[in-house]
TORDREN-986948 format. One record per residue (C-alpha): x, y, z; residue in three letters. Coordinates in steps of 0.05 Angstrom, whole numbers, plus 32768, in hexadecimal, padded with zeros to 4 digits. Layout:
! residues N
XYZAla/...
//
This chain:
! residues 423
803E7E4F8100Unk/807E7E718129Unk/80697E638172Unk/80797E238192Unk/803A7DF68190Unk/801F7E04814DUnk/80057E4C8163Unk/800C7E8C8148Unk/80427EB68168Unk/80087EEE817FUnk/7FD87EAF8191Unk/7FC97ED281D2Unk/7FB17F1281B9Unk/7F7F7EF08180Unk/7F417EF981A8Unk/7F4E7F4681BCUnk/7F217F7581A0Unk/7F417FB5818EUnk/7F1A7FF481A5Unk/7F138013815EUnk/7EEC7FE08149Unk/7EB08006817AUnk/7EA3803D8150Unk/7EBD80708122Unk/7EC1809B8158Unk/7EF8806C817FUnk/7F178053813CUnk/7F2B80A3813BUnk/7F3F80AB817BUnk/7F6A80738190Unk/7F848063813DUnk/7F7A80A08113Unk/7F8280DB813CUnk/7FD380D98142Unk/7FDF80C080F9Unk/7FB280FB80DBUnk/7FD281318104Unk/8015811A80DFUnk/7FFE811280A1Unk/801380CE809BUnk/7FF580858089Unk/7FC080838079Unk/7FB280CE807EUnk/7FE980E18047Unk/7FDE81258027Unk/7FA9812E8061Unk/7FA781678098Unk/7F85814C80D6Unk/7F57818D80DCUnk/7F35817D80A0Unk/7F16813980BBUnk/7F03815480F9Unk/7EBA816A80DDUnk/7EB0812680BFUnk/7ECA81048103Unk/7E91812E812CUnk/7E5E811780ECUnk/7E6D80CF80F2Unk/7E6080D48146Unk/7E2380F0813AUnk/7E1180BB8106Unk/7E2980878131Unk/7E4C806780FBUnk/7E6A8025810DUnk/7E767FD880FDUnk/7E5F7FBD80C8Unk/7E5D800480A7Unk/7E318019806FUnk/7E60801A803AUnk/7E3A80498007Unk/7E258074803DUnk/7E64807F8061Unk/7E8F80A1802BUnk/7E5680D18028Unk/7E6D80F8806CUnk/7EB580FE8046Unk/7E9C811D800BUnk/7E91816A801EUnk/7EC9816F803AUnk/7EF3814E8008Unk/7EC2817C7FC8Unk/7ED481BC7FFAUnk/7F2481B47FF8Unk/7F1E81A37FAFUnk/7EFB81E77F9EUnk/7F3082087FC6Unk/7F6981EB7F9EUnk/7F4682037F5CUnk/7F3D82447F76Unk/7F8582457F81Unk/7F9B82307F41Unk/7F6B82637F1FUnk/7F8F82957F48Unk/7FD7827E7F34Unk/7FEB82607F79Unk/800A82267F67Unk/801D82107FB5Unk/7FDB821E7FCFUnk/7FB881F27F9DUnk/7FE281B97FA1Unk/7FD381B97FEAUnk/7F8B81B77FE7Unk/7F8781877FA9Unk/7FB5815B7FDCUnk/7F9181628018Unk/7F4A81527FEBUnk/7F6281107FD3Unk/7F7780FD8020Unk/7F258108802FUnk/7F1480EC7FF3Unk/7F4B80AE7FFCUnk/7F34809E8045Unk/7EE580A38027Unk/7EF8805A8002Unk/7F2380408034Unk/7F3080068043Unk/7F1D7FF27FFFUnk/7EE380007FC8Unk/7EAA7FD87FE6Unk/7E6D80037FC7Unk/7E6480347F95Unk/7E6880777FB5Unk/7EAF80577FD1Unk/7EBF80527F8BUnk/7EB080967F7CUnk/7EDC80AA7FB2Unk/7F1680877F8EUnk/7F1180A37F4AUnk/7F0680EB7F6CUnk/7F4880E17F97Unk/7F7080CA7F55Unk/7F5881097F3EUnk/7F6B813C7F68Unk/7FAD811D7F89Unk/7FC0811E7F40Unk/7FB4816A7F38Unk/7FD781747F76Unk/8019814D7F64Unk/801A81757F1EUnk/801381B17F4EUnk/804781AC7F88Unk/809781AF7F7CUnk/80B881787F97Unk/808781437F78Unk/807781637F36Unk/809981267F12Unk/806180FA7F2DUnk/803D80DE7EF2Unk/800680AD7EDAUnk/801C80797EABUnk/7FF480437E88Unk/802080097E7EUnk/800F7FE27E49Unk/7FF77F967E63Unk/801C7F727E34Unk/80177F337E5BUnk/7FCD7F3B7E6EUnk/7F987F017E5FUnk/7F4C7F1C7E50Unk/7F2D7F3B7E80Unk/7F687F5C7E95Unk/7F657F997E75Unk/7FA27FBF7E46Unk/7FBE7FE07E7AUnk/7FF07FE27EBDUnk/7FD9802B7ED9Unk/801780417F06Unk/803380887F21Unk/807B80917F0BUnk/80B080C07F14Unk/80F880BE7F05Unk/812880F27F1BUnk/814981267EF8Unk/818B81067EF3Unk/817080C77ED4Unk/818B80CB7E85Unk/819880937E51Unk/81DF80997E69Unk/81D680987EB1Unk/8192806D7EBCUnk/8178806F7F01Unk/816380337F2EUnk/8118802D7F45Unk/80F0801C7F7CUnk/80B37FF67F6BUnk/808180077FA2Unk/804B7FCE7FA4Unk/80127FE97FCAUnk/7FE87FD08002Unk/7FA87FB58012Unk/7F8C7FF7801DUnk/7FBE80288007Unk/7FC280347FBBUnk/7FEF80647F8FUnk/7FCD809D7FA0Unk/7FE780A47FDFUnk/8024807B7FE2Unk/804C80A57FB5Unk/805980CB7FF1Unk/809B80A27FECUnk/80AC80C57F9BUnk/80CC80FF7FC1Unk/80FB80E27FEDUnk/811780B57FB8Unk/811A80EC7F7EUnk/8147810D7FADUnk/817680D67FB4Unk/817A80C87F64Unk/814C808B7F65Unk/810880887F3DUnk/80C880697F51Unk/808F803D7F34Unk/805180327F62Unk/801980067F51Unk/7FDD7FE07F72Unk/7FCD7F957F81Unk/7F9B7F6A7F5CUnk/7F627F7C7F83Unk/7F637FBE7F90Unk/7F7180097F70Unk/7F75800B7F23Unk/7F9C7FC77F21Unk/7F867F9D7EE1Unk/7F977F537EFEUnk/7F667F1C7F0EUnk/7F617F207F5AUnk/7F4F7ED47F5FUnk/7F857EC07F2DUnk/7FC57EB67F60Unk/7FF37EBA7F1DUnk/7FD47EFE7F01Unk/80097F2E7F29Unk/803D7EFF7F01Unk/80197F1D7EC5Unk/80187F657EDEUnk/80647F667EE8Unk/80757F4A7EACUnk/80567F7C7E8DUnk/80797FAE7EADUnk/80C07F917EA5Unk/80B27F967E5CUnk/809E7FE07E62Unk/80D77FF27E8EUnk/81047FCF7E5AUnk/80ED800A7E2CUnk/80FD803D7E58Unk/814D80547E4CUnk/814D807C7E8BUnk/813B80437EBAUnk/8174801A7ECDUnk/81567FD47EC8Unk/818E7FB27EECUnk/817A7FD27F2CUnk/812F7FCA7F44Unk/811A7FB97F7FUnk/80CF7FB47F98Unk/80B67FCA7FD3Unk/80757FA87FEDUnk/804B7FCB8022Unk/801D7F98804CUnk/7FFA7F728019Unk/802B7F8E7FE4Unk/80577F64800DUnk/80357F1F7FF4Unk/80477F3B7FB2Unk/80857F5B7FC0Unk/809E7F0F7FCDUnk/80777EE67F9EUnk/809D7F137F66Unk/80DF7F047F83Unk/80D47EBD7F73Unk/80AC7ECC7F2AUnk/80DE7EF87F1DUnk/81197EF07F39Unk/81487F097EFBUnk/81297F457EF8Unk/81387F627F3AUnk/81707F7D7F67Unk/813F7F6E7FA2Unk/81017F6A7FC6Unk/80E67F7D7FFCUnk/80A37F688028Unk/808D7F95805FUnk/80627F74808DUnk/80417F448056Unk/802B7EF88059Unk/80397EBE8037Unk/80147E7F804EUnk/7FF07E8B809AUnk/7FCB7ECD8084Unk/7F937EA48060Unk/7F927E6F809DUnk/7F487E6A80ACUnk/7F5E7E7180F9Unk/7F877EB680E9Unk/7F4A7ECF80B8Unk/7F117EBC80EDUnk/7F2F7EEE8120Unk/7F527F2780FCUnk/7F127F4D80F2Unk/7F137F6D813DUnk/7F5C7F78813CUnk/7F937FAA8127Unk/7F797FBA80E5Unk/7F457FF480EDUnk/7F0B7FD680C1Unk/7EF97F8380BCUnk/7F3E7F73809EUnk/7F1D7F2B8081Unk/7EEA7F48805FUnk/7F117F7F803AUnk/7F407F44802AUnk/7F0B7F208013Unk/7EF87F527FE6Unk/7F3E7F5D7FC9Unk/7F467F187FBDUnk/7F077F117F8EUnk/7ED17EF57FBBUnk/7EAA7F337FCEUnk/7E7F7F2E800CUnk/7E8A7EE2800DUnk/7EB27EE2804CUnk/7EA67E96805BUnk/7EBA7E7E8019Unk/7EFC7EAB8013Unk/7F177E92805DUnk/7F037E3B8039Unk/7F2A7E537FFEUnk/7F5D7E818005Unk/7F927E558024Unk/7F8C7E277FF0Unk/7F8D7E5D7FB5Unk/7FC17E8C7FC9Unk/7FF57E6F7FFCUnk/80397E7D7FDEUnk/80537E368003Unk/80147E117FECUnk/80237E1B7FA2Unk/806C7E157F9EUnk/807E7E5C7F9AUnk/80A37E5D7FDFUnk/80D47E1A7FCFUnk/80ED7E337F81Unk/812F7E2E7F7FUnk/81387E727F6AUnk/81247EB67F91Unk/81467F017F89Unk/815F7F1E7FC9Unk/812E7F267FF1Unk/811F7F568035Unk/80EB7F40806AUnk/80D47F6C8095Unk/809D7F7480CBUnk/80857F828115Unk/80877F478141Unk/803D7F58815AUnk/801E7F618119Unk/7FD27F55811CUnk/7FC87F5F80D2Unk/7FFA7F2280B6Unk/801D7EF880E3Unk/80657EFF80E8Unk/80657EB180E9Unk/805E7EB8809DUnk/80A97EE1809BUnk/80BE7EAA80C8Unk/80A67E6E8095Unk/80C27E958058Unk/81097E92807DUnk/80FA7E438081Unk/80EC7E35802FUnk/81187E497FF4Unk/815A7E6A7FF2Unk/81707E90802DUnk/81517ED38031Unk/81637F0F805EUnk/81327F2C809FUnk/81287F5B80D0Unk/80EC7F628106Unk/80DB7F988136Unk/80CB7F808175Unk/808C7F968198Unk/80707FBD8163Unk/80347FA88139Unk/801F7FA980E3Unk/80617FB580C3Unk/808D7FCE80FAUnk/8087801A80E4Unk/80AF803F80E4Unk/80EC801480FBUnk/80E07FEF80C2Unk/80E480258099Unk/8127803680AFUnk/813E7FF080AAUnk/81237FEE805EUnk/8140802B8043Unk/8182801D805CUnk/81827FD2803BUnk/816A7FFB7FF6Unk/819D802C7FF7Unk/81D67FF87FFFUnk/81B17FCF7FC8Unk/81B980017F99Unk/81FD801C7FB0Unk/81DE805D7FC1Unk/81F380938001Unk/81B280A6801CUnk/819880CD805AUnk/816580A38083Unk/814680DF80A6Unk/814B8108806DUnk/811D80D58045Unk/80F180CC8080Unk/80E7811E8084Unk/80C78118803FUnk/808980E78051Unk/805C8112808AUnk/802A814D8068Unk/80298188808FUnk/7FF181BC8078Unk/8008820A8071Unk/7FBA8223805FUnk/7F7B822A8087Unk/
//
C-alpha cells in the first residue's frame, strides 16, 4: 500500500457510506442526474428526459439495495421499447437522422437495464436488445457509420471459450494497404461494454486512427473464461492473428487503452504481448491491492453506484459466492503474485488514475511503478475513479505523440457528449 504504515492512500475514507447507496432516487440525484444531462458515462447516447419517468417509477417502487435484479430491468423496458418504436417509424419514413437518434437513445435505456452486470435473465435480455438497437443506430448516423461488428476467429481459444471474439471495429476512410492506419484497442471495463465505448470511435476516425473495442472476461460477450487468468492472453493472441490479416491496419502502431477494470488487462497485455504493442494505457485499473480482502470488504458502500464487490465476484466467475471470491481473488488474479509485474520485458505503459479512487486503489499504480521495467505515470490529485475528465486529456496527448499525429484534444473530446435533437 502506498501510504505510510501499510495503509491505503484513502484509508481514512474506507468506512464512509456514499449517499447513493441509500436508494435509487438518491443514486439518481447525487450521482447520475448530471452525467445523464450531459449524455456521458454511463449515459452514452442517452437523454436525461428518457430516464425521468424511470426514476419516478423506481421511487414509487422504493427500489434500493439489495436490488431485485430480475425486477429492476422491467422498469426500463417500456421506455426503451417506446424509443425503439419511434426509431422504426422514422426509419420507415426515410428519416435516417431521427431513426439514428431514437435507436441510440433506446440503446442507452436498454444498457442501463443491464447495468452494472448481467445478474439475471431480464438483464441478459436488456443486453441483447442493447446490441441490436445500437448497431441499427450506428448504421444510420453519418459520423458513426463505419462502426461495425466483427467476429474475430478465436484461434487460440480452448474448449468452452467459443469460436469467436466479438469486437466493434472502425477504420478511417484514409486507411489503405499503402497507408495503413494506427489503431487504438479499447479494452472495456466492468460495466461499460463495446456498445457504449464506441462513442470514442468518431473522434479517432477524424484523426485517421482506427479502433477495435472488446470486452473483458466475464462481461458482455467475451469468450474468455473469467476464472482463468491466462484466458485474456489467448483472446489477444487471436486478435493479433486477425490484425495481421488486415492490410489496412498498421500492426506496428497499436495501442491498448484499458478503462477501469480493463486497465488491469491492459497492464497484463503490456507484459504478455509486449512485442505487439507500441504502447498501452491503464486508466484507473488495479493490479494487486484491488483484490485485498481489506479493500473488498469496504467497496460496496463507496464510490461505485452498486455493490462493487458483488459485481466483481460475478465478473471473475464466482457468481453470488462473494466470500469465496474475497478469499481467493488475490492469489488467483494478482499480477504481482503471478509474477507478471516482475517480468523483464514490458511495452511502453502509461498509468493514469485519480488519487482519491474508491473503486480501485491508487496504491496499485505505485506498486506497478516499483516492479519490472520503468513505466510512465500521471496521477490526478483530488479526483476519484479514473480522474476524469482531466485524465482523458493526459491520455489523448500521450497517444497522439505515440502515433506521431497532430491531434486537437478539445475537438476530439467534443465528439463524446450526446445531445438529443428530437422529443
